[in-house]
All heavy atoms as TSV, in Angstrom:
chain	resi	resn	atom	element	x	y	z
A	1	MET	N	N	133.361	121.043	378.513
A	1	MET	CA	C	133.551	119.610	378.424
A	1	MET	C	C	134.138	119.291	377.055
A	1	MET	O	O	133.582	119.646	376.040
A	1	MET	CB	C	132.209	118.893	378.599
A	1	MET	CG	C	132.300	117.420	378.285
A	1	MET	SD	S	130.683	116.670	378.079
A	1	MET	CE	C	130.336	116.173	379.722
A	2	ARG	N	N	135.255	118.615	377.031
A	2	ARG	CA	C	135.855	118.192	375.769
A	2	ARG	C	C	135.447	116.757	375.503
A	2	ARG	O	O	135.622	115.895	376.341
A	2	ARG	CB	C	137.367	118.295	375.825
A	2	ARG	CG	C	137.816	119.718	375.847
A	2	ARG	CD	C	139.270	119.801	375.466
A	2	ARG	NE	N	139.620	121.194	375.475
A	2	ARG	CZ	C	139.980	121.860	374.394
A	2	ARG	NH1	N	140.061	121.267	373.248
A	2	ARG	NH2	N	140.284	123.125	374.469
A	3	ASN	N	N	134.892	116.527	374.342
A	3	ASN	CA	C	134.405	115.205	373.984
A	3	ASN	C	C	135.155	114.673	372.785
A	3	ASN	O	O	135.583	115.420	371.933
A	3	ASN	CB	C	132.912	115.277	373.633
A	3	ASN	CG	C	132.082	115.754	374.778
A	3	ASN	OD1	O	132.128	115.163	375.844
A	3	ASN	ND2	N	131.352	116.815	374.586
A	4	LYS	N	N	135.281	113.371	372.730
A	4	LYS	CA	C	135.796	112.738	371.523
A	4	LYS	C	C	134.765	113.002	370.437
A	4	LYS	O	O	133.610	113.246	370.711
A	4	LYS	CB	C	135.975	111.250	371.749
A	4	LYS	CG	C	136.895	110.939	372.903
A	4	LYS	CD	C	138.053	110.140	372.407
A	4	LYS	CE	C	138.927	109.757	373.575
A	4	LYS	NZ	N	140.264	110.185	373.437
A	5	LYS	N	N	135.167	112.919	369.220
A	5	LYS	CA	C	134.267	113.271	368.134
A	5	LYS	C	C	133.498	112.090	367.539
A	5	LYS	O	O	132.547	112.291	366.840
A	5	LYS	CB	C	135.059	113.976	367.029
A	5	LYS	CG	C	135.673	115.278	367.491
A	5	LYS	CD	C	134.609	116.295	367.788
A	5	LYS	CE	C	135.218	117.601	368.221
A	5	LYS	NZ	N	134.268	118.558	368.662
A	6	GLU	N	N	133.917	110.849	367.807
A	6	GLU	CA	C	133.197	109.703	367.261
A	6	GLU	C	C	132.867	108.693	368.354
A	6	GLU	O	O	133.678	108.440	369.237
A	6	GLU	CB	C	134.014	109.029	366.167
A	6	GLU	CG	C	134.170	109.910	364.943
A	6	GLU	CD	C	134.828	109.188	363.791
A	6	GLU	OE1	O	134.316	108.111	363.411
A	6	GLU	OE2	O	135.830	109.692	363.291
A	7	TYR	N	N	131.657	108.123	368.252
A	7	TYR	CA	C	131.155	107.207	369.278
A	7	TYR	C	C	130.475	106.017	368.629
A	7	TYR	O	O	129.881	106.130	367.556
A	7	TYR	CB	C	130.129	107.921	370.172
A	7	TYR	CG	C	130.704	109.108	370.869
A	7	TYR	CD1	C	130.767	110.340	370.243
A	7	TYR	CD2	C	131.214	108.992	372.152
A	7	TYR	CE1	C	131.320	111.437	370.872
A	7	TYR	CE2	C	131.765	110.082	372.796
A	7	TYR	CZ	C	131.820	111.304	372.146
A	7	TYR	OH	O	132.371	112.374	372.772
A	8	ARG	N	N	130.528	104.887	369.305
A	8	ARG	CA	C	129.778	103.702	368.892
A	8	ARG	C	C	128.456	103.749	369.648
A	8	ARG	O	O	128.412	104.045	370.842
A	8	ARG	CB	C	130.551	102.439	369.260
A	8	ARG	CG	C	129.832	101.169	368.846
A	8	ARG	CD	C	130.776	99.974	368.892
A	8	ARG	NE	N	130.117	98.724	368.693
A	8	ARG	CZ	C	129.564	98.302	367.565
A	8	ARG	NH1	N	129.572	99.069	366.510
A	8	ARG	NH2	N	128.989	97.129	367.480
A	9	ILE	N	N	127.359	103.445	368.953
A	9	ILE	CA	C	126.034	103.437	369.562
A	9	ILE	C	C	125.708	102.004	369.977
A	9	ILE	O	O	125.795	101.084	369.169
A	9	ILE	CB	C	124.970	103.958	368.579
A	9	ILE	CG1	C	125.312	105.385	368.144
A	9	ILE	CG2	C	123.588	103.887	369.212
A	9	ILE	CD1	C	124.435	105.918	367.024
A	10	LYS	N	N	125.337	101.846	371.228
A	10	LYS	CA	C	124.997	100.521	371.753
A	10	LYS	C	C	123.678	100.054	371.140
A	10	LYS	O	O	122.760	100.840	370.956
A	10	LYS	CB	C	124.853	100.625	373.276
A	10	LYS	CG	C	124.657	99.313	373.976
A	10	LYS	CD	C	124.595	99.579	375.469
A	10	LYS	CE	C	124.616	98.304	376.258
A	10	LYS	NZ	N	124.657	98.574	377.692
A	11	GLY	N	N	123.608	98.785	370.848
A	11	GLY	CA	C	122.376	98.235	370.309
A	11	GLY	C	C	122.660	97.243	369.197
A	11	GLY	O	O	123.796	96.857	368.958
A	12	ALA	N	N	121.613	96.854	368.533
A	12	ALA	CA	C	121.738	95.869	367.455
A	12	ALA	C	C	122.447	96.483	366.255
A	12	ALA	O	O	122.212	97.634	365.893
A	12	ALA	CB	C	120.357	95.382	367.046
A	13	GLY	N	N	123.315	95.709	365.659
A	13	GLY	CA	C	124.002	96.165	364.453
A	13	GLY	C	C	125.156	97.107	364.726
A	13	GLY	O	O	125.514	97.385	365.866
A	14	GLU	N	N	125.707	97.598	363.651
A	14	GLU	CA	C	126.865	98.483	363.700
A	14	GLU	C	C	126.374	99.912	363.476
A	14	GLU	O	O	125.920	100.260	362.390
A	14	GLU	CB	C	127.817	98.060	362.574
A	14	GLU	CG	C	129.219	98.501	362.744
A	14	GLU	CD	C	130.111	97.950	361.626
A	14	GLU	OE1	O	129.770	96.908	361.024
A	14	GLU	OE2	O	131.129	98.570	361.378
A	15	GLN	N	N	126.442	100.740	364.536
A	15	GLN	CA	C	125.958	102.108	364.459
A	15	GLN	C	C	126.966	103.050	365.104
A	15	GLN	O	O	127.537	102.731	366.142
A	15	GLN	CB	C	124.619	102.252	365.178
A	15	GLN	CG	C	123.522	101.405	364.589
A	15	GLN	CD	C	122.227	101.602	365.336
A	15	GLN	OE1	O	121.587	102.638	365.219
A	15	GLN	NE2	N	121.855	100.611	366.125
A	16	TYR	N	N	127.166	104.200	364.465
A	16	TYR	CA	C	128.147	105.169	364.939
A	16	TYR	C	C	127.552	106.564	364.936
A	16	TYR	O	O	126.659	106.869	364.153
A	16	TYR	CB	C	129.385	105.157	364.038
A	16	TYR	CG	C	130.014	103.800	363.935
A	16	TYR	CD1	C	129.710	102.941	362.894
A	16	TYR	CD2	C	130.892	103.350	364.916
A	16	TYR	CE1	C	130.265	101.679	362.808
A	16	TYR	CE2	C	131.450	102.090	364.848
A	16	TYR	CZ	C	131.135	101.262	363.789
A	16	TYR	OH	O	131.680	100.012	363.719
A	17	LEU	N	N	128.080	107.405	365.814
A	17	LEU	CA	C	127.675	108.798	365.889
A	17	LEU	C	C	128.926	109.652	365.760
A	17	LEU	O	O	129.921	109.397	366.445
A	17	LEU	CB	C	126.989	109.068	367.232
A	17	LEU	CG	C	126.544	110.496	367.484
A	17	LEU	CD1	C	125.190	110.494	368.165
A	17	LEU	CD2	C	127.548	111.247	368.324
A	18	LYS	N	N	128.885	110.643	364.882
A	18	LYS	CA	C	130.013	111.560	364.708
A	18	LYS	C	C	129.518	112.978	364.939
A	18	LYS	O	O	128.522	113.409	364.350
A	18	LYS	CB	C	130.588	111.433	363.300
A	18	LYS	CG	C	131.778	112.320	363.070
A	18	LYS	CD	C	132.370	112.085	361.703
A	18	LYS	CE	C	133.605	112.929	361.521
A	18	LYS	NZ	N	134.223	112.705	360.223
A	19	ILE	N	N	130.207	113.699	365.815
A	19	ILE	CA	C	129.846	115.089	366.086
A	19	ILE	C	C	130.433	115.958	364.982
A	19	ILE	O	O	131.624	115.889	364.693
A	19	ILE	CB	C	130.390	115.545	367.454
A	19	ILE	CG1	C	129.719	114.734	368.560
A	19	ILE	CG2	C	130.161	117.041	367.660
A	19	ILE	CD1	C	130.287	114.975	369.937
A	20	THR	N	N	129.561	116.761	364.351
A	20	THR	CA	C	130.039	117.656	363.290
A	20	THR	C	C	130.096	119.108	363.748
A	20	THR	O	O	130.847	119.899	363.186
A	20	THR	CB	C	129.141	117.540	362.043
A	20	THR	OG1	O	127.794	117.836	362.405
A	20	THR	CG2	C	129.226	116.144	361.445
A	21	ARG	N	N	129.303	119.436	364.783
A	21	ARG	CA	C	129.278	120.811	365.288
A	21	ARG	C	C	128.767	120.813	366.711
A	21	ARG	O	O	127.824	120.085	367.032
A	21	ARG	CB	C	128.363	121.658	364.401
A	21	ARG	CG	C	128.360	123.105	364.762
A	21	ARG	CD	C	127.709	123.927	363.645
A	21	ARG	NE	N	127.623	125.299	364.108
A	21	ARG	CZ	C	126.491	125.957	364.273
A	21	ARG	NH1	N	125.342	125.377	363.978
A	21	ARG	NH2	N	126.483	127.187	364.716
A	22	GLU	N	N	129.368	121.645	367.542
A	22	GLU	CA	C	128.945	121.753	368.935
A	22	GLU	C	C	128.478	123.173	369.215
A	22	GLU	O	O	129.133	124.140	368.828
A	22	GLU	CB	C	130.115	121.398	369.857
A	22	GLU	CG	C	129.774	121.467	371.324
A	22	GLU	CD	C	130.926	121.050	372.235
A	22	GLU	OE1	O	131.936	120.548	371.735
A	22	GLU	OE2	O	130.789	121.238	373.461
A	23	THR	N	N	127.318	123.290	369.877
A	23	THR	CA	C	126.823	124.592	370.324
A	23	THR	C	C	126.524	124.481	371.816
A	23	THR	O	O	126.599	123.385	372.379
A	23	THR	CB	C	125.520	124.990	369.582
A	23	THR	OG1	O	124.479	124.080	369.950
A	23	THR	CG2	C	125.702	124.976	368.070
A	24	GLN	N	N	126.147	125.561	372.413
A	24	GLN	CA	C	125.815	125.532	373.831
A	24	GLN	C	C	124.584	124.656	374.084
A	24	GLN	O	O	124.469	124.010	375.120
A	24	GLN	CB	C	125.563	126.945	374.344
A	24	GLN	CG	C	125.659	127.043	375.826
A	24	GLN	CD	C	126.193	128.383	376.255
A	24	GLN	OE1	O	126.216	129.328	375.486
A	24	GLN	NE2	N	126.616	128.474	377.499
A	25	ALA	N	N	123.672	124.604	373.125
A	25	ALA	CA	C	122.437	123.827	373.287
A	25	ALA	C	C	122.632	122.337	373.035
A	25	ALA	O	O	121.882	121.520	373.547
A	25	ALA	CB	C	121.367	124.359	372.337
A	26	GLY	N	N	123.643	121.979	372.241
A	26	GLY	CA	C	123.833	120.567	371.935
A	26	GLY	C	C	124.777	120.331	370.778
A	26	GLY	O	O	125.676	121.123	370.536
A	27	PHE	N	N	124.515	119.259	370.033
A	27	PHE	CA	C	125.452	118.811	369.009
A	27	PHE	C	C	124.732	118.480	367.710
A	27	PHE	O	O	123.684	117.831	367.713
A	27	PHE	CB	C	126.171	117.536	369.479
A	27	PHE	CG	C	126.903	117.722	370.768
A	27	PHE	CD1	C	126.274	117.488	371.978
A	27	PHE	CD2	C	128.218	118.138	370.784
A	27	PHE	CE1	C	126.933	117.664	373.179
A	27	PHE	CE2	C	128.892	118.327	371.974
A	27	PHE	CZ	C	128.257	118.086	373.172
A	28	SER	N	N	125.302	118.906	366.606
A	28	SER	CA	C	124.880	118.428	365.295
A	28	SER	C	C	125.683	117.159	365.058
A	28	SER	O	O	126.906	117.156	365.239
A	28	SER	CB	C	125.192	119.457	364.211
A	28	SER	OG	O	124.416	120.608	364.402
A	29	VAL	N	N	124.997	116.089	364.693
A	29	VAL	CA	C	125.664	114.801	364.555
A	29	VAL	C	C	125.249	114.116	363.257
A	29	VAL	O	O	124.214	114.437	362.671
A	29	VAL	CB	C	125.353	113.862	365.748
A	29	VAL	CG1	C	125.784	114.481	367.063
A	29	VAL	CG2	C	123.881	113.495	365.790
A	30	VAL	N	N	126.092	113.175	362.833
A	30	VAL	CA	C	125.749	112.277	361.739
A	30	VAL	C	C	125.721	110.882	362.344
A	30	VAL	O	O	126.696	110.443	362.962
A	30	VAL	CB	C	126.782	112.341	360.594
A	30	VAL	CG1	C	126.465	111.293	359.536
A	30	VAL	CG2	C	126.816	113.732	359.982
A	31	ILE	N	N	124.590	110.199	362.193
A	31	ILE	CA	C	124.444	108.836	362.694
A	31	ILE	C	C	124.563	107.896	361.498
A	31	ILE	O	O	123.829	108.037	360.512
A	31	ILE	CB	C	123.091	108.642	363.396
A	31	ILE	CG1	C	123.024	109.572	364.614
A	31	ILE	CG2	C	122.892	107.182	363.802
A	31	ILE	CD1	C	121.671	109.634	365.290
A	32	THR	N	N	125.516	106.974	361.580
A	32	THR	CA	C	125.770	106.028	360.502
A	32	THR	C	C	125.390	104.636	360.954
A	32	THR	O	O	125.785	104.203	362.028
A	32	THR	CB	C	127.265	106.051	360.094
A	32	THR	OG1	O	127.618	107.389	359.747
A	32	THR	CG2	C	127.523	105.129	358.916
A	33	ARG	N	N	124.638	103.954	360.108
A	33	ARG	CA	C	124.227	102.578	360.383
A	33	ARG	C	C	124.726	101.708	359.232
A	33	ARG	O	O	124.441	101.995	358.066
A	33	ARG	CB	C	122.715	102.508	360.481
A	33	ARG	CG	C	122.187	101.161	360.802
A	33	ARG	CD	C	120.687	101.241	360.937
A	33	ARG	NE	N	120.163	99.920	361.218
A	33	ARG	CZ	C	118.902	99.606	361.251
A	33	ARG	NH1	N	118.002	100.537	361.022
A	33	ARG	NH2	N	118.517	98.391	361.504
A	34	VAL	N	N	125.479	100.667	359.584
A	34	VAL	CA	C	126.017	99.755	358.580
A	34	VAL	C	C	125.356	98.401	358.786
A	34	VAL	O	O	125.395	97.854	359.885
A	34	VAL	CB	C	127.554	99.621	358.707
A	34	VAL	CG1	C	128.094	98.670	357.669
A	34	VAL	CG2	C	128.221	100.982	358.614
A	35	GLU	N	N	124.719	97.886	357.725
A	35	GLU	CA	C	124.012	96.613	357.845
A	35	GLU	C	C	123.944	95.918	356.491
A	35	GLU	O	O	123.603	96.545	355.486
A	35	GLU	CB	C	122.591	96.869	358.365
A	35	GLU	CG	C	121.829	95.608	358.667
A	35	GLU	CD	C	120.466	95.907	359.252
A	35	GLU	OE1	O	120.358	96.830	360.083
A	35	GLU	OE2	O	119.510	95.237	358.871
A	36	SER	N	N	124.294	94.652	356.480
A	36	SER	CA	C	124.179	93.795	355.285
A	36	SER	C	C	124.759	94.435	354.022
A	36	SER	O	O	124.142	94.414	352.960
A	36	SER	CB	C	122.718	93.416	355.042
A	36	SER	OG	O	122.193	92.738	356.148
A	37	GLY	N	N	125.918	95.058	354.152
A	37	GLY	CA	C	126.590	95.617	352.992
A	37	GLY	C	C	126.114	96.996	352.558
A	37	GLY	O	O	126.563	97.511	351.545
A	38	TRP	N	N	125.208	97.624	353.284
A	38	TRP	CA	C	124.801	98.981	352.942
A	38	TRP	C	C	124.985	99.920	354.116
A	38	TRP	O	O	125.052	99.511	355.262
A	38	TRP	CB	C	123.361	99.027	352.425
A	38	TRP	CG	C	122.311	98.535	353.371
A	38	TRP	CD1	C	121.894	97.258	353.513
A	38	TRP	CD2	C	121.571	99.293	354.339
A	38	TRP	NE1	N	120.940	97.161	354.502
A	38	TRP	CE2	C	120.718	98.406	355.024
A	38	TRP	CE3	C	121.548	100.638	354.695
A	38	TRP	CZ2	C	119.844	98.817	356.021
A	38	TRP	CZ3	C	120.679	101.039	355.693
A	38	TRP	CH2	C	119.839	100.140	356.341
A	39	LYS	N	N	125.094	101.193	353.818
A	39	LYS	CA	C	125.347	102.209	354.836
A	39	LYS	C	C	124.288	103.303	354.710
A	39	LYS	O	O	124.009	103.776	353.622
A	39	LYS	CB	C	126.743	102.781	354.633
A	39	LYS	CG	C	127.147	103.810	355.642
A	39	LYS	CD	C	128.626	104.091	355.557
A	39	LYS	CE	C	128.942	105.240	354.673
A	39	LYS	NZ	N	130.336	105.661	354.747
A	40	GLU	N	N	123.713	103.672	355.850
A	40	GLU	CA	C	122.704	104.732	355.903
A	40	GLU	C	C	123.214	105.823	356.843
A	40	GLU	O	O	123.681	105.524	357.947
A	40	GLU	CB	C	121.390	104.159	356.423
A	40	GLU	CG	C	120.310	105.190	356.621
A	40	GLU	CD	C	119.059	104.622	357.273
A	40	GLU	OE1	O	119.091	103.491	357.775
A	40	GLU	OE2	O	118.057	105.335	357.291
A	41	GLU	N	N	123.125	107.068	356.413
A	41	GLU	CA	C	123.549	108.191	357.258
A	41	GLU	C	C	122.392	109.162	357.445
A	41	GLU	O	O	121.664	109.456	356.508
A	41	GLU	CB	C	124.743	108.921	356.634
A	41	GLU	CG	C	126.006	108.119	356.646
A	41	GLU	CD	C	127.208	108.908	356.180
A	41	GLU	OE1	O	127.048	109.934	355.489
A	41	GLU	OE2	O	128.315	108.498	356.519
A	42	LYS	N	N	122.247	109.633	358.685
A	42	LYS	CA	C	121.221	110.622	359.024
A	42	LYS	C	C	121.880	111.777	359.762
A	42	LYS	O	O	122.713	111.561	360.634
A	42	LYS	CB	C	120.174	110.025	359.961
A	42	LYS	CG	C	119.288	109.003	359.371
A	42	LYS	CD	C	118.261	108.608	360.422
A	42	LYS	CE	C	117.423	107.457	359.983
A	42	LYS	NZ	N	116.468	107.065	361.016
A	43	LYS	N	N	121.467	112.989	359.446
A	43	LYS	CA	C	121.923	114.168	360.180
A	43	LYS	C	C	120.852	114.515	361.196
A	43	LYS	O	O	119.666	114.567	360.871
A	43	LYS	CB	C	122.157	115.337	359.236
A	43	LYS	CG	C	123.313	115.105	358.295
A	43	LYS	CD	C	123.534	116.279	357.402
A	43	LYS	CE	C	124.693	115.991	356.455
A	43	LYS	NZ	N	124.947	117.114	355.565
A	44	GLU	N	N	121.281	114.721	362.451
A	44	GLU	CA	C	120.349	114.991	363.544
A	44	GLU	C	C	120.938	116.052	364.477
A	44	GLU	O	O	122.130	116.343	364.424
A	44	GLU	CB	C	120.107	113.718	364.369
A	44	GLU	CG	C	119.531	112.554	363.604
A	44	GLU	CD	C	118.056	112.699	363.310
A	44	GLU	OE1	O	117.382	113.490	363.999
A	44	GLU	OE2	O	117.584	112.016	362.394
A	45	PHE	N	N	120.087	116.573	365.362
A	45	PHE	CA	C	120.545	117.443	366.442
A	45	PHE	C	C	120.313	116.709	367.751
A	45	PHE	O	O	119.229	116.169	367.990
A	45	PHE	CB	C	119.787	118.776	366.466
A	45	PHE	CG	C	120.267	119.676	367.569
A	45	PHE	CD1	C	121.429	120.404	367.433
A	45	PHE	CD2	C	119.564	119.757	368.762
A	45	PHE	CE1	C	121.881	121.209	368.461
A	45	PHE	CE2	C	120.011	120.559	369.793
A	45	PHE	CZ	C	121.175	121.284	369.638
A	46	LEU	N	N	121.329	116.664	368.598
A	46	LEU	CA	C	121.258	115.963	369.877
A	46	LEU	C	C	121.434	116.990	371.003
A	46	LEU	O	O	122.509	117.593	371.124
A	46	LEU	CB	C	122.367	114.909	369.931
A	46	LEU	CG	C	122.364	113.899	371.053
A	46	LEU	CD1	C	121.096	113.052	371.023
A	46	LEU	CD2	C	123.576	112.990	370.937
A	47	PRO	N	N	120.392	117.229	371.803
A	47	PRO	CA	C	120.519	118.185	372.911
A	47	PRO	C	C	121.630	117.749	373.877
A	47	PRO	O	O	121.867	116.552	374.075
A	47	PRO	CB	C	119.154	118.129	373.606
A	47	PRO	CG	C	118.220	117.571	372.578
A	47	PRO	CD	C	119.049	116.650	371.735
A	48	ARG	N	N	122.306	118.709	374.448
A	48	ARG	CA	C	123.444	118.445	375.337
A	48	ARG	C	C	123.067	117.520	376.501
A	48	ARG	O	O	123.801	116.594	376.824
A	48	ARG	CB	C	124.000	119.767	375.886
A	48	ARG	CG	C	125.256	119.605	376.699
A	48	ARG	CD	C	125.894	120.937	377.022
A	48	ARG	NE	N	126.358	121.615	375.833
A	48	ARG	CZ	C	127.541	121.418	375.272
A	48	ARG	NH1	N	128.380	120.561	375.800
A	48	ARG	NH2	N	127.897	122.081	374.198
A	49	THR	N	N	121.909	117.722	377.118
A	49	THR	CA	C	121.525	116.885	378.264
A	49	THR	C	C	121.327	115.428	377.845
A	49	THR	O	O	121.717	114.519	378.581
A	49	THR	CB	C	120.247	117.407	378.947
A	49	THR	OG1	O	119.213	117.532	377.976
A	49	THR	CG2	C	120.488	118.752	379.613
A	50	LEU	N	N	120.752	115.208	376.676
A	50	LEU	CA	C	120.567	113.840	376.188
A	50	LEU	C	C	121.916	113.192	375.860
A	50	LEU	O	O	122.152	112.030	376.189
A	50	LEU	CB	C	119.664	113.823	374.960
A	50	LEU	CG	C	119.398	112.455	374.335
A	50	LEU	CD1	C	118.813	111.487	375.372
A	50	LEU	CD2	C	118.476	112.593	373.139
A	51	PHE	N	N	122.813	113.953	375.256
A	51	PHE	CA	C	124.149	113.449	374.947
A	51	PHE	C	C	124.870	113.023	376.224
A	51	PHE	O	O	125.444	111.936	376.298
A	51	PHE	CB	C	124.962	114.520	374.205
A	51	PHE	CG	C	126.367	114.111	373.915
A	51	PHE	CD1	C	126.646	113.238	372.868
A	51	PHE	CD2	C	127.418	114.591	374.675
A	51	PHE	CE1	C	127.949	112.854	372.591
A	51	PHE	CE2	C	128.714	114.215	374.405
A	51	PHE	CZ	C	128.988	113.343	373.363
A	52	GLU	N	N	124.834	113.855	377.243
A	52	GLU	CA	C	125.498	113.540	378.506
A	52	GLU	C	C	124.881	112.304	379.171
A	52	GLU	O	O	125.588	111.481	379.736
A	52	GLU	CB	C	125.460	114.754	379.435
A	52	GLU	CG	C	126.353	115.874	378.931
A	52	GLU	CD	C	126.173	117.187	379.665
A	52	GLU	OE1	O	125.284	117.289	380.544
A	52	GLU	OE2	O	126.933	118.124	379.346
A	53	THR	N	N	123.562	112.154	379.083
A	53	THR	CA	C	122.892	110.963	379.617
A	53	THR	C	C	123.351	109.714	378.867
A	53	THR	O	O	123.621	108.673	379.475
A	53	THR	CB	C	121.360	111.108	379.531
A	53	THR	OG1	O	120.968	112.235	380.314
A	53	THR	CG2	C	120.654	109.851	380.026
A	54	CYS	N	N	123.440	109.799	377.550
A	54	CYS	CA	C	123.905	108.659	376.738
A	54	CYS	C	C	125.326	108.248	377.109
A	54	CYS	O	O	125.650	107.060	377.121
A	54	CYS	CB	C	123.817	108.997	375.254
A	54	CYS	SG	S	122.127	109.103	374.625
A	55	LEU	N	N	126.180	109.204	377.414
A	55	LEU	CA	C	127.552	108.883	377.839
A	55	LEU	C	C	127.560	108.208	379.207
A	55	LEU	O	O	128.246	107.205	379.405
A	55	LEU	CB	C	128.414	110.144	377.897
A	55	LEU	CG	C	128.853	110.737	376.573
A	55	LEU	CD1	C	129.650	112.014	376.821
A	55	LEU	CD2	C	129.660	109.746	375.756
A	56	ARG	N	N	126.778	108.746	380.149
A	56	ARG	CA	C	126.740	108.187	381.501
A	56	ARG	C	C	126.217	106.758	381.531
A	56	ARG	O	O	126.644	105.947	382.349
A	56	ARG	CB	C	125.856	109.054	382.419
A	56	ARG	CG	C	126.566	110.201	383.045
A	56	ARG	CD	C	125.767	110.813	384.183
A	56	ARG	NE	N	124.376	111.079	383.886
A	56	ARG	CZ	C	123.908	112.176	383.286
A	56	ARG	NH1	N	124.736	113.110	382.912
A	56	ARG	NH2	N	122.619	112.323	383.078
A	57	THR	N	N	125.267	106.449	380.653
A	57	THR	CA	C	124.653	105.123	380.649
A	57	THR	C	C	125.361	104.151	379.705
A	57	THR	O	O	124.896	103.030	379.519
A	57	THR	CB	C	123.169	105.221	380.250
A	57	THR	OG1	O	123.081	105.779	378.934
A	57	THR	CG2	C	122.385	106.055	381.253
A	58	ASP	N	N	126.467	104.588	379.107
A	58	ASP	CA	C	127.233	103.784	378.141
A	58	ASP	C	C	126.449	103.438	376.883
A	58	ASP	O	O	126.783	102.492	376.183
A	58	ASP	CB	C	127.796	102.501	378.783
A	58	ASP	CG	C	128.919	102.814	379.753
A	58	ASP	OD1	O	129.630	103.803	379.539
A	58	ASP	OD2	O	129.068	102.061	380.719
A	59	TYR	N	N	125.406	104.199	376.565
A	59	TYR	CA	C	124.713	104.014	375.294
A	59	TYR	C	C	125.624	104.483	374.165
A	59	TYR	O	O	125.590	103.944	373.066
A	59	TYR	CB	C	123.401	104.806	375.298
A	59	TYR	CG	C	122.568	104.567	374.059
A	59	TYR	CD1	C	121.903	103.341	373.868
A	59	TYR	CD2	C	122.435	105.534	373.072
A	59	TYR	CE1	C	121.150	103.107	372.730
A	59	TYR	CE2	C	121.686	105.300	371.936
A	59	TYR	CZ	C	121.055	104.098	371.764
A	59	TYR	OH	O	120.318	103.853	370.635
A	60	LEU	N	N	126.434	105.498	374.457
A	60	LEU	CA	C	127.476	105.967	373.545
A	60	LEU	C	C	128.833	105.692	374.182
A	60	LEU	O	O	129.032	106.042	375.349
A	60	LEU	CB	C	127.357	107.472	373.271
A	60	LEU	CG	C	126.142	107.955	372.512
A	60	LEU	CD1	C	126.160	109.485	372.444
A	60	LEU	CD2	C	126.094	107.358	371.119
A	61	THR	N	N	129.727	105.084	373.431
A	61	THR	CA	C	131.084	104.852	373.922
A	61	THR	C	C	132.075	105.440	372.922
A	61	THR	O	O	131.924	105.231	371.707
A	61	THR	CB	C	131.391	103.355	374.150
A	61	THR	OG1	O	131.097	102.637	372.958
A	61	THR	CG2	C	130.572	102.798	375.287
A	62	PRO	N	N	133.065	106.195	373.406
A	62	PRO	CA	C	134.043	106.806	372.506
A	62	PRO	C	C	134.809	105.751	371.703
A	62	PRO	O	O	135.129	104.680	372.213
A	62	PRO	CB	C	134.993	107.535	373.447
A	62	PRO	CG	C	134.271	107.641	374.746
A	62	PRO	CD	C	133.313	106.499	374.804
A	63	ILE	N	N	135.080	106.092	370.456
A	63	ILE	CA	C	135.912	105.245	369.620
A	63	ILE	C	C	137.334	105.769	369.728
A	63	ILE	O	O	137.574	106.957	369.451
A	63	ILE	CB	C	135.448	105.280	368.153
A	63	ILE	CG1	C	134.043	104.703	368.034
A	63	ILE	CG2	C	136.421	104.528	367.250
A	63	ILE	CD1	C	133.434	104.832	366.664
A	64	THR	N	N	138.244	104.929	370.155
A	64	THR	CA	C	139.635	105.342	370.280
A	64	THR	C	C	140.387	104.973	369.016
A	64	THR	O	O	140.167	103.913	368.426
A	64	THR	CB	C	140.309	104.687	371.497
A	64	THR	OG1	O	140.160	103.281	371.383
A	64	THR	CG2	C	139.664	105.161	372.784
A	65	ALA	N	N	141.262	105.867	368.613
A	65	ALA	CA	C	142.028	105.649	367.363
A	65	ALA	C	C	143.121	104.631	367.538
A	65	ALA	O	O	143.597	104.315	368.553
A	65	ALA	CB	C	142.616	106.960	366.891
């Protein structure tokens, strides 16, 4: 499965997910949250099944350039 590398996260505020590494088990990602002039970044691991569920439910939407 070929995926875009950046996604908008559905929900309150401005939140983005960027894939930094893909393995068979899932994805290493950086989640960025922008709010009131500040930016917070977290590094997380997202299992492949959860990632695919987020795409199907439109919780994650690809960012087009």
